[in-house]
N, C-alpha and C positions, 0 to 999 in steps of 0.2 A: 469757454464752455467745456465741461468735462462730462463724459458719458458715464452713467452708473455702470459699475462693473458687473453686476449680476441682475437678472430679471427678478430674483427673489428678494431684492431690497424692498423694504416696507414702503418707502415713499421714493419713487424714482426721481421725482422732481428735485429732491435734495441734492442729487448729483448733477443736475442740469439747470443752468441759468437760462430762463426764457429770454430770448433776444427781444429787444424793443422793436416795435413795428409802428411807424408813424402813420401808416395808411389806414388801419382799422384797429380800434381798441380791442383788447383781448377780453373774452368772456370766460366764465368758469367752464363752459362747454369746450371752448378752444383749448384751455389748459388741460382739461381731462383728455381730449383727443390727442394733444401733443404728448402727454405723459404715456398714453397707450402706444403711440407710434414709437417713442424712444424705447419703451419696454419690449415691444415686439420685434423691432427691426434694427436696433443699434448694433447688435452683435453681427448681423448679416452685413451691415455696411462696413464695419471694421474689417471683417474677413475679406470683403470685396476689395478694399484698398490694400490690405496686407498681401494679397495675392498678386497685385498688379504694380506695386511700387515699394518704396522704402517702408519697412514695417514701423519705423519710429514715427512716421507721419500718419499712420492709418487712423488713429483715434481723432487726431485734429481734423483730418479730411472728412471723416464721418460726422464730426460735430459741425463742420461747415455745411454739409448736406442737410443736417437736421435744422440748422439755423435758417437755411433757405426754405425748408418746408414750413417752418414757423412763420417766416415773413410772407410766404406765398400760400398760406393755409387755405385761403379761399379758392385757389387754383388747383389744389391737390385733389384728384378724384378719390372720393371716399371708398369706392369699390376696387381701386387699383393703386393703393398707396405704395406697395413695394416696387412695382414696375416704375412708378413715377420717381421714387427714391433712387433706383438704379440708373435711370436715365439722367437724373441730376448728378449722380455720382460720376457718370461718364464725363459730363461736362466739367465737373470739379477737378477730376483727375487730369483731363487734358490741360486745363489752366495751370494746374500745379506743375505738370511736366514742362510746360513752356517757361515757367519761372525757374525751374531747377534742372536744366538739361544736362548738367555735368554730373548729376547723381546717378550711380549705377542702380539698375533694378535688381533686387534680390532674386535668388533662385526660387523656383516654384516649390512650396513646401510639400513634403510627402504626407499622405493622409492614409497610410495603411493599405494602399492599393497593392494588388498582386504584382510583383515585379517579374522581369523576364526570367531571372534565375537568381540563385543565391550568390552568384559570382559578382563582386563589386565592379569588376572591370566591364562586364557586360551591362550592368545597370547603368554605369556612367555613359557608355557608348549609346545605349538605348535612349537615355535622357537627352543626350546631345543631338541625336537624330530627330527626336520628337520636337525639341526646341527649334531645330533648323527647319523642319517641315512647317511648324506653326509660323515661324518668321517669314516663310516664303509665300504664304497666302496673304491676301490683302488685309488691311486693317479692319474693314467691316466684317469680313469672314472670321477673322481672329476674334473680334468682339462677340460675334454671334456664338461661335464655338465655346468660348470661355464662359459666357453667360449661361449657356446650356449645361456645360460640363461642371463648372465650379459652383454656380449659383443655383443649378437645378431648374432653370426656367425653360419652359417650352409653351407652345400654344399662345393663349391669350396674354400671359405675362410677358413672354418674349416680344409679342407684338406691341404691347404697351411700352416697353423699354425702347424699341426701335421706332415707334411712332408710325407703324404700318398696320395693315389688316392682319387678322389671324392667318388667313391663307397665304398672304405675302410672307409672314414670319415662317410658316412651315416650309414654304418654297425656299426662302433664304437659308434656312437651316440645312435643308437637303443639299442645296448647291454648295454651301460651305463645307459640309461633310465630304462631298464628292471631290472638291478641290483639295482638301486635306489628304484624302486617300491617295489622290494622284501625286501630290507632293511627297507624301510618305513613301510611296512606291518608287519614286525617282531617287529618293535619298537613301533608302535602306541599303546598307553596305555589309550587313552580316546576317 
Protein backbone atom coordinates (compact mmCIF):
# COMPACT_ATOMS: atom_id res chain seq x y z
CA UNK A 1 0.00 0.00 0.00
CA UNK A 2 1.36 3.44 -0.84
CA UNK A 3 0.11 6.71 0.60
CA UNK A 4 -0.71 9.52 -1.79
CA UNK A 5 2.04 12.09 -1.55
CA UNK A 6 -0.12 15.19 -1.48
CA UNK A 7 -3.59 16.00 -0.29
CA UNK A 8 -4.07 17.98 -3.50
CA UNK A 9 -4.13 14.80 -5.57
CA UNK A 10 -7.36 14.63 -7.52
CA UNK A 11 -8.18 11.09 -6.46
CA UNK A 12 -6.39 9.99 -3.32
CA UNK A 13 -7.53 6.40 -3.73
CA UNK A 14 -5.33 6.00 -6.81
CA UNK A 15 -2.33 6.07 -4.47
CA UNK A 16 -3.90 3.75 -1.90
CA UNK A 17 -4.95 0.16 -2.35
CA UNK A 18 -7.94 -0.68 -0.19
CA UNK A 19 -7.04 -3.70 1.95
CA UNK A 20 -9.38 -6.66 1.78
CA UNK A 21 -11.62 -7.20 4.77
CA UNK A 22 -13.32 -10.58 5.08
CA UNK A 23 -15.43 -9.42 8.04
CA UNK A 24 -17.70 -6.92 6.35
CA UNK A 25 -18.06 -5.97 2.71
CA UNK A 26 -17.06 -2.45 1.77
CA UNK A 27 -19.62 0.09 0.67
CA UNK A 28 -19.15 3.29 -1.28
CA UNK A 29 -19.59 5.20 1.99
CA UNK A 30 -16.77 3.15 3.52
CA UNK A 31 -14.51 3.91 0.58
CA UNK A 32 -15.34 7.62 0.77
CA UNK A 33 -14.68 7.64 4.52
CA UNK A 34 -11.34 5.88 4.05
CA UNK A 35 -10.33 8.23 1.24
CA UNK A 36 -11.07 11.20 3.51
CA UNK A 37 -9.08 9.62 6.35
CA UNK A 38 -6.06 9.07 4.09
CA UNK A 39 -6.30 12.59 2.70
CA UNK A 40 -6.62 14.25 6.11
CA UNK A 41 -4.32 12.17 8.29
CA UNK A 42 -1.68 10.32 6.26
CA UNK A 43 0.85 13.15 6.50
CA UNK A 44 0.40 13.36 10.28
CA UNK A 45 0.97 9.61 10.58
CA UNK A 46 4.11 9.68 8.44
CA UNK A 47 5.47 12.53 10.58
CA UNK A 48 4.58 10.61 13.74
CA UNK A 49 6.68 7.65 12.62
CA UNK A 50 9.51 9.74 11.13
CA UNK A 51 10.00 11.45 14.48
CA UNK A 52 10.14 8.21 16.41
CA UNK A 53 12.04 5.76 14.29
CA UNK A 54 13.86 5.10 11.06
CA UNK A 55 12.57 7.56 8.48
CA UNK A 56 12.78 4.99 5.71
CA UNK A 57 10.02 2.99 7.46
CA UNK A 58 7.67 5.90 8.17
CA UNK A 59 5.46 5.56 5.09
CA UNK A 60 5.19 1.79 5.44
CA UNK A 61 4.24 2.04 9.10
CA UNK A 62 1.67 4.75 8.33
CA UNK A 63 0.24 2.49 5.63
CA UNK A 64 -0.03 -0.32 8.19
CA UNK A 65 -2.03 1.95 10.50
CA UNK A 66 -4.31 2.98 7.64
CA UNK A 67 -4.78 -0.68 6.67
CA UNK A 68 -5.77 -1.41 10.26
CA UNK A 69 -8.23 1.49 10.15
CA UNK A 70 -9.75 0.04 6.99
CA UNK A 71 -10.03 -3.47 8.45
CA UNK A 72 -11.47 -2.14 11.72
CA UNK A 73 -13.51 0.67 10.16
CA UNK A 74 -16.57 -0.27 12.19
CA UNK A 75 -14.57 0.22 15.42
CA UNK A 76 -13.03 3.60 14.56
CA UNK A 77 -14.90 6.41 16.39
CA UNK A 78 -16.05 8.86 13.72
CA UNK A 79 -15.66 11.84 16.06
CA UNK A 80 -12.11 10.93 17.17
CA UNK A 81 -10.38 9.40 14.17
CA UNK A 82 -6.96 11.01 14.64
CA UNK A 83 -6.59 9.99 18.31
CA UNK A 84 -7.58 6.44 17.33
CA UNK A 85 -4.97 6.49 14.54
CA UNK A 86 -2.28 7.76 16.94
CA UNK A 87 -3.13 5.07 19.47
CA UNK A 88 -2.92 2.41 16.76
CA UNK A 89 0.33 4.00 15.55
CA UNK A 90 1.79 3.57 19.03
CA UNK A 91 1.00 -0.16 18.97
CA UNK A 92 2.32 -0.48 15.42
CA UNK A 93 5.56 1.25 16.33
CA UNK A 94 6.02 -0.93 19.41
CA UNK A 95 5.59 -4.06 17.28
CA UNK A 96 7.99 -2.71 14.67
CA UNK A 97 10.63 -1.96 17.30
CA UNK A 98 10.36 -5.47 18.72
CA UNK A 99 11.08 -6.85 15.25
CA UNK A 100 14.01 -4.51 14.57
CA UNK A 101 15.77 -3.89 17.86
CA UNK A 102 19.16 -3.51 16.20
CA UNK A 103 18.17 -0.46 14.12
CA UNK A 104 19.26 2.91 15.57
CA UNK A 105 16.68 5.65 16.04
CA UNK A 106 17.41 8.76 13.98
CA UNK A 107 17.99 12.09 15.64
CA UNK A 108 15.00 14.33 16.26
CA UNK A 109 14.60 16.63 13.25
CA UNK A 110 14.86 20.37 13.69
CA UNK A 111 11.71 22.33 12.90
CA UNK A 112 12.93 25.89 12.97
CA UNK A 113 12.69 26.16 16.75
CA UNK A 114 14.62 28.91 18.46
CA UNK A 115 17.93 27.48 19.54
CA UNK A 116 19.98 28.24 22.63
CA UNK A 117 22.48 30.33 20.71
CA UNK A 118 24.03 30.50 17.30
CA UNK A 119 27.01 28.56 18.70
CA UNK A 120 26.89 24.99 17.27
CA UNK A 121 28.72 23.62 20.31
CA UNK A 122 26.07 24.96 22.69
CA UNK A 123 23.32 23.67 20.42
CA UNK A 124 24.81 20.18 20.43
CA UNK A 125 25.21 20.26 24.22
CA UNK A 126 21.65 21.51 24.64
CA UNK A 127 20.29 18.75 22.37
CA UNK A 128 22.22 16.08 24.25
CA UNK A 129 20.98 17.34 27.62
CA UNK A 130 17.39 17.43 26.36
CA UNK A 131 17.60 13.91 24.92
CA UNK A 132 19.07 12.72 28.21
CA UNK A 133 16.28 14.35 30.23
CA UNK A 134 13.64 12.81 27.95
CA UNK A 135 15.32 9.41 28.21
CA UNK A 136 15.32 9.60 32.01
CA UNK A 137 11.54 9.98 32.35
CA UNK A 138 9.36 6.91 32.02
CA UNK A 139 8.10 5.58 28.69
CA UNK A 140 4.52 6.71 29.33
CA UNK A 141 5.65 10.22 30.33
CA UNK A 142 7.81 10.40 27.21
CA UNK A 143 4.87 9.26 25.05
CA UNK A 144 2.60 11.90 26.58
CA UNK A 145 5.18 14.68 26.19
CA UNK A 146 5.93 13.81 22.57
CA UNK A 147 2.27 13.49 21.61
CA UNK A 148 1.71 16.93 23.10
CA UNK A 149 4.84 18.63 21.76
CA UNK A 150 5.25 17.01 18.36
CA UNK A 151 1.69 16.08 17.42
CA UNK A 152 0.01 19.04 19.12
CA UNK A 153 -2.43 16.88 21.09
CA UNK A 154 -3.97 17.93 24.35
CA UNK A 155 -7.27 17.59 26.11
CA UNK A 156 -9.76 15.24 24.52
CA UNK A 157 -7.41 14.12 21.72
CA UNK A 158 -4.67 13.18 24.16
CA UNK A 159 -7.24 11.37 26.29
CA UNK A 160 -8.41 9.43 23.24
CA UNK A 161 -4.88 8.29 22.38
CA UNK A 162 -4.16 7.27 25.97
CA UNK A 163 -7.54 5.63 26.49
CA UNK A 164 -8.31 7.67 29.62
CA UNK A 165 -10.63 10.52 30.59
CA UNK A 166 -9.95 14.14 29.66
CA UNK A 167 -9.16 15.06 33.26
CA UNK A 168 -6.89 12.04 33.52
CA UNK A 169 -5.04 13.14 30.36
CA UNK A 170 -4.64 16.69 31.68
CA UNK A 171 -3.28 15.33 34.97
CA UNK A 172 -0.95 12.90 33.17
CA UNK A 173 0.42 15.73 31.00
CA UNK A 174 0.96 17.92 34.05
CA UNK A 175 2.80 15.12 35.88
CA UNK A 176 4.91 14.31 32.82
CA UNK A 177 5.89 17.98 32.45
CA UNK A 178 6.85 18.14 36.11
CA UNK A 179 9.00 15.00 35.85
CA UNK A 180 10.71 16.37 32.74
CA UNK A 181 11.40 19.71 34.49
CA UNK A 182 12.91 17.81 37.42
CA UNK A 183 15.03 15.60 35.14
CA UNK A 184 16.09 18.64 33.12
CA UNK A 185 17.14 20.50 36.26
CA UNK A 186 19.20 17.56 37.43
CA UNK A 187 20.95 17.25 34.06
CA UNK A 188 21.66 20.85 33.08
CA UNK A 189 25.39 21.28 33.14
CA UNK A 190 25.72 24.65 31.42
